[in-house]
VEXFIZA-106676 format. One record per residue (C-alpha): residue in one letter; x, y, z. Coordinates in steps of 0.2 Angstrom, whole numbers, padded with zeros to 4 digits, always signed. Layout:
N
AXYZ/...
end
This chain:
682
M+0024+1360+0608/S+0011+1370+0598/I-0002+1362+0587/T+0007+1369+0572/N+0023+1361+0576/C+0014+1344+0580/A+0006+1345+0563/A+0024+1349+0555/V+0031+1334+0564/V+0017+1323+0558/A+0019+1329+0540/F+0037+1326+0541/G+0034+1308+0546/D+0021+1305+0533/D+0032+1313+0519/V+0047+1302+0524/L+0037+1286+0525/S+0028+1290+0509/G+0044+1294+0500/F+0052+1278+0506/S+0038+1267+0501/Q+0035+1275+0484/H+0054+1274+0480/E+0055+1256+0486/K+0040+1251+0476/L+0045+1259+0460/A+0063+1253+0462/K+0057+1235+0464/Q+0045+1237+0449/I+0060+1243+0438/E+0071+1229+0444/E+0057+1216+0439/D+0055+1224+0422/L+0073+1224+0419/N+0075+1206+0424/Q+0060+1200+0415/Q+0069+1195+0400/L+0082+1186+0409/F+0070+1177+0420/D+0060+1172+0405/N+0075+1164+0397/L+0080+1155+0413/V+0062+1148+0414/S+0063+1143+0395/F+0080+1134+0399/L+0072+1124+0413/R+0057+1120+0403/R+0068+1112+0390/S+0078+1103+0402/H+0063+1097+0411/S+0053+1091+0396/E+0068+1081+0391/F+0068+1072+0408/Q+0049+1069+0407/E+0049+1062+0390/K+0066+1053+0390/T+0070+1060+0373/T+0085+1055+0363/E+0095+1070+0369/W+0091+1066+0387/N+0096+1048+0385/C+0113+1054+0378/R+0115+1066+0392/M+0110+1053+0404/K+0124+1041+0397/S+0137+1056+0399/R+0129+1060+0416/E+0128+1079+0411/I+0119+1091+0423/P+0109+1105+0415/T+0118+1121+0422/A+0114+1139+0420/A+0129+1151+0421/L+0121+1167+0427/V+0133+1182+0425/L+0127+1196+0436/G+0142+1208+0437/V+0153+1214+0451/N+0139+1223+0460/V+0138+1209+0473/T+0128+1219+0485/D+0113+1218+0473/H+0114+1200+0470/D+0104+1195+0485/L+0089+1205+0478/T+0091+1197+0461/F+0092+1179+0468/R+0077+1182+0479/S+0067+1188+0464/L+0073+1173+0454/S+0068+1161+0468/E+0050+1169+0468/V+0048+1168+0449/L+0054+1149+0449/Q+0043+1145+0464/N+0028+1153+0456/R+0030+1147+0438/V+0041+1132+0438/T+0044+1122+0454/P+0042+1123+0473/Y+0059+1115+0475/V+0072+1129+0475/A+0087+1130+0486/L+0098+1145+0488/L+0116+1141+0494/Q+0130+1152+0500/A+0148+1148+0501/K+0149+1154+0519/D+0136+1141+0524/C+0144+1127+0515/P+0162+1125+0520/G+0161+1106+0517/I+0150+1094+0507/K+0141+1088+0523/N+0136+1106+0527/L+0131+1109+0509/M+0120+1093+0509/Q+0113+1098+0526/K+0108+1116+0520/L+0101+1108+0504/F+0090+1096+0514/G+0085+1110+0526/Q+0078+1121+0512/L+0070+1108+0501/M+0061+1099+0516/N+0058+1114+0527/C+0066+1104+0541/Y+0076+1109+0556/V+0095+1109+0555/D+0106+1107+0570/V+0122+1115+0566/D+0131+1111+0582/S+0126+1092+0581/E+0140+1080+0580/E+0131+1070+0568/D+0130+1084+0555/D+0125+1073+0541/Y+0107+1071+0548/V+0093+1083+0548/Q+0077+1082+0559/T+0060+1083+0551/S+0044+1083+0560/Q+0042+1065+0559/N+0060+1057+0560/R+0078+1060+0556/I+0085+1059+0539/R+0102+1055+0533/C+0109+1069+0521/S+0113+1059+0506/M+0108+1059+0488/T+0098+1042+0490/S+0088+1050+0503/L+0085+1065+0492/I+0079+1054+0478/T+0067+1045+0490/W+0060+1061+0496/Y+0057+1068+0479/E+0048+1052+0473/S+0037+1052+0488/V+0032+1071+0486/T+0029+1070+0467/K+0019+1054+0467/K+0006+1060+0480/T-0012+1057+0473/D-0025+1071+0473/F-0035+1064+0488/E-0020+1065+0499/T-0022+1084+0501/P-0004+1089+0500/S+0001+1107+0504/K-0006+1121+0493/K+0012+1125+0487/R+0015+1108+0480/T-0002+1105+0471/S-0003+1122+0463/S-0008+1122+0445/R+0006+1134+0441/H+0019+1120+0444/W+0024+1107+0432/K+0021+1089+0435/S+0037+1081+0443/P+0045+1098+0443/P+0064+1100+0443/V+0075+1103+0459/V+0084+1119+0456/I+0100+1123+0466/I+0106+1140+0466/F+0124+1144+0470/K+0123+1162+0474/D+0142+1166+0475/M+0150+1152+0464/E+0167+1160+0465/S+0168+1159+0484/F+0164+1141+0485/T+0178+1129+0489/T+0184+1119+0474/K+0183+1102+0483/V+0165+1106+0488/L+0159+1110+0471/Q+0169+1095+0463/D+0162+1082+0476/F+0144+1089+0474/I+0144+1089+0455/V+0152+1071+0454/I+0139+1064+0466/S+0124+1073+0458/S+0130+1067+0441/Q+0129+1049+0446/H+0110+1051+0450/I+0105+1063+0437/H+0094+1049+0428/E+0084+1048+0444/L+0082+1066+0450/P+0079+1081+0438/L+0092+1092+0445/V+0096+1109+0438/L+0111+1120+0444/V+0112+1139+0443/F+0129+1147+0446/G+0129+1165+0451/I+0144+1173+0444/A+0151+1190+0447/T+0166+1190+0436/S+0167+1179+0420/P+0160+1162+0415/M+0178+1156+0413/I+0179+1155+0431/I+0169+1138+0430/H+0184+1131+0420/G+0196+1139+0432/L+0189+1132+0448/L+0184+1115+0441/P+0195+1102+0431/H+0190+1096+0414/S+0184+1079+0421/V+0171+1088+0432/S+0166+1103+0421/S+0163+1090+0407/L+0149+1084+0418/L+0139+1100+0416/C+0129+1105+0401/I+0131+1124+0403/E+0121+1138+0395/L+0126+1156+0398/F+0114+1170+0404/Q+0119+1188+0405/S+0110+1200+0416/L+0108+1219+0412/S+0123+1230+0415/C+0122+1239+0432/K+0126+1255+0423/E+0111+1253+0412/H+0101+1249+0428/L+0107+1265+0436/S+0102+1275+0421/T+0084+1268+0421/I+0083+1272+0440/I+0088+1290+0437/D+0077+1291+0422/K+0061+1284+0431/V+0064+1291+0448/L+0075+1307+0448/L+0071+1315+0431/T+0052+1315+0433/T+0039+1326+0443/Q+0032+1311+0451/F+0042+1314+0467/P+0043+1332+0474/L+0061+1331+0482/K+0075+1334+0470/L+0094+1333+0471/S+0106+1346+0468/E+0121+1344+0456/K+0134+1341+0470/V+0123+1328+0479/L+0119+1319+0463/Q+0137+1319+0459/V+0142+1311+0476/L+0129+1297+0473/I+0135+1294+0456/N+0154+1294+0461/I+0151+1282+0475/F+0142+1270+0462/L+0155+1272+0449/Y+0171+1271+0459/H+0166+1260+0474/D+0153+1247+0473/F+0142+1248+0457/S+0127+1245+0468/V+0110+1251+0462/Q+0103+1247+0479/N+0116+1257+0488/F+0112+1272+0476/I+0093+1270+0481/K+0098+1270+0500/G+0108+1285+0497/F+0093+1294+0489/Q+0083+1289+0504/L+0096+1296+0516/C+0094+1312+0506/I+0075+1312+0510/V+0078+1309+0528/E+0091+1323+0529/H+0081+1335+0519/F+0065+1333+0529/Y+0075+1333+0546/T+0087+1348+0543/Q+0076+1359+0532/P+0062+1368+0542/L+0052+1372+0527/S+0052+1354+0520/V+0034+1353+0525/L+0031+1362+0509/C+0040+1349+0499/C+0024+1340+0494/H+0013+1336+0479/Q+0003+1350+0472/E-0014+1343+0479/E-0008+1346+0497/L+0002+1362+0494/K-0012+1375+0497/K-0017+1367+0514/R+0001+1366+0520/I+0004+1384+0516/N-0011+1390+0525/S-0006+1381+0540/L+0011+1389+0541/S+0016+1398+0557/H+0024+1415+0559/N+0041+1407+0563/Q+0040+1397+0547/C+0035+1413+0537/E+0051+1421+0544/N+0061+1406+0539/I+0054+1408+0521/R+0060+1427+0522/R+0077+1421+0527/L+0080+1410+0511/P+0093+1417+0500/S+0083+1415+0484/F+0068+1423+0492/R+0078+1438+0497/R+0084+1440+0479/Y+0066+1439+0474/V+0061+1453+0486/E+0075+1464+0481/N+0068+1464+0463/Q+0051+1469+0468/T+0043+1487+0470/S+0045+1495+0487/E+0026+1492+0491/K+0027+1474+0487/Q+0043+1472+0497/I+0035+1479+0513/A+0020+1468+0511/L+0031+1452+0508/L+0042+1456+0524/T+0027+1461+0535/T+0011+1453+0530/D+0010+1434+0532/G-0006+1432+0522/F+0002+1441+0507/L+0018+1431+0509/K+0008+1414+0509/E-0001+1419+0493/T+0016+1423+0485/V+0024+1407+0491/Q+0010+1397+0483/K+0012+1405+0467/L+0031+1403+0467/L+0030+1385+0471/E+0017+1382+0457/D+0029+1391+0445/L+0043+1380+0452/N+0032+1364+0448/V+0029+1371+0430/Y+0048+1374+0428/H+0051+1355+0432/E+0037+1350+0420/N+0046+1359+0406/Y+0063+1356+0411/F+0064+1337+0410/P+0056+1335+0392/V+0068+1348+0386/L+0082+1340+0394/R+0078+1323+0385/C+0076+1332+0369/L+0094+1340+0371/H+0100+1323+0376/V+0093+1316+0359/F+0105+1328+0350/T+0120+1327+0361/S+0120+1308+0364/S+0123+1304+0345/L+0137+1317+0342/P+0155+1311+0341/K+0165+1312+0357/Y+0149+1317+0366/P+0153+1335+0371/L+0140+1335+0384/G+0141+1317+0390/K+0134+1301+0383/Q+0122+1298+0398/I+0108+1309+0402/R+0113+1310+0420/E+0129+1319+0414/L+0119+1332+0404/H+0107+1334+0419/C+0122+1338+0431/A+0129+1350+0418/C+0113+1359+0417/L+0111+1360+0436/E+0128+1366+0439/N+0128+1382+0428/R+0120+1389+0412/V+0124+1375+0401/W+0124+1387+0385/E+0139+1397+0393/T+0151+1382+0393/E+0163+1377+0380/E+0156+1360+0378/Y+0139+1367+0373/E+0148+1378+0359/S+0156+1361+0353/F+0139+1354+0353/L+0132+1368+0342/Q+0146+1366+0330/L+0144+1348+0328/A+0125+1349+0327/R+0127+1361+0312/M+0136+1348+0302/L+0123+1334+0305/N+0116+1325+0289/K+0098+1326+0284/C+0093+1309+0289/D+0100+1310+0307/L+0092+1328+0309/V+0075+1322+0304/T+0076+1307+0316/M+0081+1318+0330/L+0067+1330+0327/Q+0054+1316+0326/K+0060+1309+0343/C+0059+1327+0351/V+0041+1328+0344/E+0037+1312+0353/I+0045+1317+0369/L+0036+1334+0369/V+0019+1327+0365/S+0019+1315+0379/S+0026+1327+0392/P+0015+1335+0405/G+0021+1352+0401/K+0007+1364+0394/E+0019+1376+0385/F+0025+1365+0371/D+0011+1367+0358/K+0020+1380+0349/T+0036+1371+0350/V+0029+1355+0343/E+0021+1365+0329/K+0038+1373+0325/L+0047+1356+0325/K+0033+1348+0314/E+0035+1363+0302/F+0054+1359+0301/L+0050+1341+0297/T+0038+1347+0283/Q+0051+1359+0276/F+0064+1344+0275/Q+0051+1334+0265/K+0049+1348+0253/L+0068+1350+0251/E+0069+1331+0247/A+0056+1333+0234/E+0065+1348+0226/A+0081+1339+0227/C+0074+1325+0217/Q+0067+1337+0204/E+0084+1347+0203/Q+0093+1330+0200/D+0082+1326+0185/E+0085+1344+0178/S+0104+1342+0181/V+0104+1326+0172/S+0095+1334+0157/S+0106+1349+0157/Q+0122+1338+0157/K+0115+1329+0142/E+0113+1346+0133/L+0130+1351+0138/Q+0137+1335+0131/K+0130+1340+0114/K+0139+1357+0115/T+0158+1353+0116/D+0165+1369+0108/L+0178+1379+0117/Y+0166+1393+0121/H+0154+1383+0131/L+0168+1374+0140/Q+0176+1391+0145/K+0159+1397+0151/T+0156+1382+0162/L+0173+1383+0170/L+0170+1402+0174/E+0153+1398+0182/L+0161+1384+0193/K+0174+1396+0199/E+0162+1410+0203/S+0151+1398+0213/R+0166+1392+0223/R+0170+1410+0227/S+0153+1415+0233/K+0151+1400+0244/K+0132+1402+0245/L+0123+1391+0258/T+0111+1378+0251/K+0093+1377+0256/F+0097+1362+0267/E+0111+1371+0276/M+0101+1386+0279/L+0087+1376+0286/R+0099+1366+0297/F+0106+1382+0304/E+0088+1387+0308/V+0084+1371+0317/V+0099+1371+0328/D+0096+1390+0332/Y+0079+1386+0337/I+0084+1371+0348/D+0097+1383+0356/S+0083+1396+0360/V+0072+1382+0368/V+0087+1376+0379/R+0091+1394+0385/N+0072+1396+0389/Y+0069+1380+0399/L+0085+1374+0405/V+0089+1387+0417/P+0099+1380+0433/A+0087+1376+0447/D+0097+1387+0460/H+0091+1402+0449/K+0073+1399+0454/T+0065+1406+0469/L+0062+1394+0484/H+0072+1381+0476/E+0079+1377+0494/I+0062+1369+0499/V+0062+1355+0486/Y+0081+1353+0482/F+0093+1344+0494/N+0110+1352+0492/T+0120+1347+0507/A+0133+1336+0499/S+0145+1337+0514/I+0133+1328+0525/L+0129+1315+0512/R+0148+1312+0509/E+0151+1311+0527/H+0138+1297+0529/L+0141+1287+0513/N+0159+1290+0508/A+0169+1285+0524/A+0186+1290+0528/P+0193+1277+0540/R+0210+1284+0541/V+0204+1301+0547/A+0192+1293+0559/L+0206+1282+0566/H+0218+1296+0569/T+0204+1307+0577/A+0199+1293+0589/L+0217+1288+0594/N+0224+1306+0595/N+0209+1313+0603/P+0198+1300+0612/Y+0187+1313+0620/S+0179+1316+0603/Y+0171+1299+0604/L+0170+1294+0622/K+0165+1312+0629/S+0173+1309+0646/Q+0179+1325+0654/A+0194+1316+0661/L+0201+1314+0643/R+0202+1332+0640/S+0220+1337+0636/D+0227+1354+0632/G+0242+1358+0621/G+0244+1341+0615/S+0248+1333+0632/I+0245+1315+0635/S+0232+1310+0648/N+0235+1295+0659/K+0216+1292+0659/A+0216+1288+0641/P+0215+1271+0634/D+0232+1262+0632/I+0231+1261+0613/C+0229+1280+0613/I+0244+1283+0624/V+0254+1271+0614/Y+0248+1279+0597/K+0252+1297+0603/L+0270+1292+0609/H+0273+1283+0593/L+0269+1299+0583/E+0284+1307+0592/C+0296+1294+0585/G+0305+1292+0568/R+0304+1278+0556/L+0311+1265+0568/I+0304+1264+0586/N+0314+1257+0600/L+0303+1246+0610/V+0312+1248+0627/D+0311+1267+0625/W+0293+1266+0620/L+0289+1255+0635/E+0298+1267+0647/A+0288+1282+0640/F+0272+1273+0642/S+0276+1268+0660/T+0280+1286+0664/V+0263+1292+0657/V+0252+1279+0665/T+0260+1280+0682/A+0260+1299+0682/V+0250+1309+0696/E+0247+1293+0706/G+0250+1297+0725/P+0257+1284+0737/N+0244+1271+0743/A+0246+1258+0757/D+0236+1245+0748/A+0245+1247+0732/P+0254+1232+0724/S+0272+1230+0724/S+0283+1238+0711/D+0287+1222+0703/E+0268+1218+0701/V+0265+1235+0694/D+0279+1233+0681/D+0272+1217+0675/V+0254+1224+0673/I+0261+1239+0664/H+0272+1228+0653/A+0256+1217+0649/R+0246+1233+0645/F+0260+1239+0634/I+0261+1223+0624/R+0243+1222+0621/A+0242+1241+0615/V+0257+1238+0603/S+0248+1222+0596/E+0232+1232+0593/L+0242+1245+0584/E+0250+1232+0574/L+0234+1225+0570/L+0227+1241+0564/G+0242+1243+0552/F+0252+1257+0560/I+0268+1247+0564/K+0276+1231+0559/P+0291+1221+0565/S+0308+1227+0559/K+0321+1215+0551/Q+0335+1228+0554/K+0334+1227+0573/T+0325+1214+0583/D+0321+1227+0597/H+0313+1239+0585/V+0297+1241+0575/A+0294+1251+0559/R+0281+1264+0557/L+0270+1261+0542/T+0260+1278+0541/W+0263+1296+0541/G+0281+1296+0535/G+0285+1278+0541/C+0290+1265+0528/
end
């Protein structure tokens, strides 16, 4: 391997690791910012509940008499795969700001009340839990064994909260960030999955000791808070003092991720319209998981840097010149083969074409300039995209989409101004009222002023000029209104027939002429100017030279990895096992069935030749014929009866596996037949 190739490999690894760490760090920060309000409300709820316990207020005494447990119903949405990260963050926040006694329980770990208590003790006391022990209602601490009961929990809580300062308890317990006698928070991560009896027993037992232990429950809910009353009878749910907390919608979370990660120049790698649409479709139609969306984006990073030889140039501007100068001759040839670069060369003069195709030094200088122009294009593209979204998101029926991701995909796909939706946008924009139009222009000015693009000075001046003209129109309108009031008063004095006929003729003439007002003319001018800005800056990325270096556009690979097709994979594996096992003995020509194939493959290919109902006896005979084919006589071979028994057992096992996969089912029409369920079977 040459020194240049080694450098390229090192750059590839550094870019991938850097991209992964930056995206994970930014995504985590966004998640914390979005959940900040939710976590603050939960801490406030715990603070109220805890203060009532500490001070033994009248409200707490009433609650103690009714044995109500403070309970937070946390509705997180159906994106269950993201809940683990949310609960981990919540646990960290509670341990840092409220209490060190936080337990996270899952339904799969708590099939019974004893298992629940065991898990609870294990997390609160940081002790060893022996799952296989016969005495599963005990846990082993560093000093002795403790029985998993509420009495033991109360005793342990009193002992750890009444430690004096000179006993040097653990740093975690004595930290000043924790409250005095902090509450015990138990989080049920997937409340819907818990067995009803387990929840009922635990709530009833805990309510009997609520006056001795400041217990707070947190229910993680994916569907609706009404599930609490659906799972628990009224006698049990009445023991809970429930307060509802709603997390941010996963769609809003996704919009924030796209806005902060994809629609910026912070990261050099960009996604094409088809790739972005694949990720969004998986999110909307499969799991609603923002974490899976981020993992899909990270997969795009790996695929782009692995499959694109020129991805070494997909970097920040500070490193671009150094990497371009280190390009080898083969990498320069790869640049010359890019379709966008070939189009660029065809539009140059003959002398420049020769230099670009033969001189590597001149090519490197041109590539550096083109990539810098591509970076400037992105700096201008995203602010103008946001300005256009300001206009389109407030129009009725949202002709270009309500979310900015829809508008972004439309701009990447084609020249957006050539679409019918854009024409509808222009027509609706020309009917906006003055108040909405002024508000939109003010937002656009704020966006362009804060953008990194250096070409928006004239645009900002023009928009501010429009705002000034609207202010003048408003002042003139007030003046004209005063004049019209005075003219009406004069007209009222002249009530003779001549003046009335003259006034009617003037009204008819004004209706025939249909002259535009000053406001309408200015509104047309504003919309036309916005249209010119859009046509100038929102050119699709694939029209730019060298866009292949910074854009990942292989949507088929991404769809293959993320959007699984189990039916196709099963058919391929069973119909052609060589494609997975790679054994030469499994090669078959012309659709023949090899006796070396796995039994389930033989049975599967035989069942494809049958109709809706399959006779098991005929199927067994065909299977026996295939597996015993091409076998010569052998002196040590078992007897025919033993062979038949083995083949029969193998056939039963293969048919059972086929039934487990859902290809066949027993038939009620005939006892010795089975029915096909797929590919024409019903």
